[in-house]
N, C-alpha and C positions, 0 to 999 in steps of 0.2 A: 718407777721400778722394783720389784723385790729384791733384798741384799740376799746373800747367800747363808748368811747368820742370823738365826731371829735375836730378836732384842727386846728390850722392854719399852718398847714406842707406845702401846697402850696401856700398862702397866704401872708406870710411873707416876702419872698425874694420879692413879689412887693411893699409891703406896706412898705420897708425900703426903696425903690427909690421914697415914694409918688406916686405911680400908683393906679388908684383901679383897683380890682378885680369882674367880676359878677359870682356869683353860679348860675346854672340852673339847674332844674332837671321838673318833670313832675308827674299828675297824672291820671289815670284812662286809661292804655292802655291795663289793661286785659278787662275789663267788657263787659256785650253784649251790654247795652246802655248806651246812651249819651255821652258829648265829651270829648275827652283828655284834659287836661289842665298843659300848661306849666308855672312857673315861673323865675324870674331872679332877682336876689337881689347885689344889691353891698352893701356892709357891708364899714362901717366907718375903714378908720386904724388904726391898732390896737386893733380892736373890741377886749372885754373881751370873751375868748371861754370858760372859767367856769361855763357861766350860767345854762348850763345844754341842750342848743340848739342842738336836734339831728335828726336823719332819722325820719319822721315823723311817720312812720309804728310802730314806738318804742315807742310812746307817746301816754297817754291818749287823746282822745277827747278834757278835760277839760284844759291840758296841751297844746296841740294843739292850742287851739282858745286863750290861756293868751300870748303863744308867738307870735301868729299871730297877735295881737295889736302891743306888742312888736314891733316886726321885721319892721312892717310898717313904725312906728314911728320913730327909731332910723337910718334905713337905710340910706344911700346917695340917693337912689333911689331904685326904684321896676316897674318889669312889669310883665302885665300877657298875657300869649295868649292863645286863646281858637280857638280848632276848632271841629264842631260839627257832628256827626254820619254821615250826606250824604257825607260830604268830606273824613271821613274817608273811605265809602265804594267806594268812589270814586278813591280815592290815596292810600291807603293800609295804616294801624296803622303805620308804620313805617316811611313813609312819612309823614303820619297826624303828629306824632310826631315832626317831624324834621320842620315843619311847624310852630308848636304851639310854639316852643323852639325861633324861629328866630321872631314872633311876640313877642314872649315875650321879646328878645332883642331889639327890635325895639321899643318897648313901654317906654323903660327908658328914662326918661328925662336927663340922665348925661351917656354918650359914654364911656363906661369902657375900660382899656387899655386891659384887658385880660379876656377871659371866661372860667372857671372849669365847664364841664359837665359831668353830670350824665352817665354812660353806657361806651361804646366801638365805637360808632360813631355819625358824627356831621356832616352835611354839610358846611364846609367853607365860609364865606361869609362877608371877609372882616376884620375879627377881629381874631389876635393870639389865640388859643385857645389848651385845654388839655383836655381829654375825661378819666376820671376816672369810672372804673367800682365799684360798690357799695359806690361810689362817697358822696352819702348822710350819707354815717356812717363813711365818714372820714374827710370831708370837711367842716366847718363850713357854709362857704358858698352854697354849697349845702344843706344842711341843713336846713338853713334856705330857701331855695329856697322850698325845699319840703315840708316843712310845710305850705307857701303861696299857693301851689297848691293845697294841698291836701284839706287843709279850705274852700276853692272857689271852689272845685271840688266837697266836700259833699255836702255846701250850695246849689246848681243848684241844685243838686239830690233828695235832702232834701226838699225844701224848692218849689222852678219854678218847677221841672217836677215830684215831689210828689204829687203838687196842680192840674195839668193838667191829671195826669192820676192815680188816688188814686187807684185804682184796682189792681196796679202792688207792691204797696208796696217799691217804690224807697227809700221813707227816712227809710228804716230800713237797705236795699242791695247794695245801691248807684249804683245798675247798674251792680253788679259781678254775679258771674254765681253760686249763692248759691241755696240750694234744694228750700228754698221758690221763688224768684224769675222761677227758672223752672217750680214750680206748677203754677205761674200765667200765664205764656206764654203758659203753655197746655192748662189752662182754657180760655186765651180769646185771645191767638195768639201775634202776634208781632206788637207794635202800632209804632207811626213815629218816634221814637228818639232810636229803636232799631236798632242796626249795623246790616244789612243786610247780609255782606259778614262774620259775627260771627254765623251765625243762618241759614246759607245754609241747614243743615239736615232738618229745621224746614220748610223752603220756600219749598223743595221740596216736603216734607210729604204733605202738603198742596195745591198743585200744582197736585200731582197724585191722593188727594181725589177728586178735582176739577174734574179733565179729567174723573173720572169715573162717576161722576153726569148727 
C-alpha cells in the first residue's frame, strides 16, 4: 500500500553509505501541445522527508512554487531535460520522455551513484537505477523531481507559449486536452507547438476538407 507521504525508503540504504541518489520524473506526457519536461534532483544525504514534499499533482500551484525554490536551493544538484513537440512527433512520446530524462541526468553538475525513476521503463545509460511505479508518491527524491518538472513546464506554457499563441489560452490548460483547448483547436486549427501525432484525426479531417476544395 502506497503511503500518503513520500519518504526515503529507497534512498536510505545509499545515504547510509554516503552515496548520492538522483530522483527523476517528467511532466507533460499527455498534453496535445508543448514539450515534455524531465527533472533530476539529488537531495542532500539524510534529507528531512517530513517537510511535505509530495507528488506535484497533489500540491497546489502556490505550494509547488514554494517547494520549487526550496528544492533548487537545498539540492546537491538538479538538472532539466526538455524535448519539444517536433521531436515527440519524430520519435514518439515514450522515446521523447526517455530522452528528456537522459538530458536531465546529463545536466546535473554532480554525477549520482544511483537513479530512482518514476514509472516502469528506463533506458540504461551507465548509471545503476531502479524504476518505481507511482514513484512520485513514494520516493522523496522523485517527488522533488516531479515538482521541478511540473513548475518549469507550466511556466513554459503559461508565459512563453501563451504569449506567442494567445488565442489558445495555454496559460489555462497548459496544452492538455480540456474542453477549452479542443474548442480553440476547432476554431483556429493546430499551431506550431501542437503534437501532430496526438491530433491525427484533426489533421486528417483538414486534409479531407482541403481535397474537396
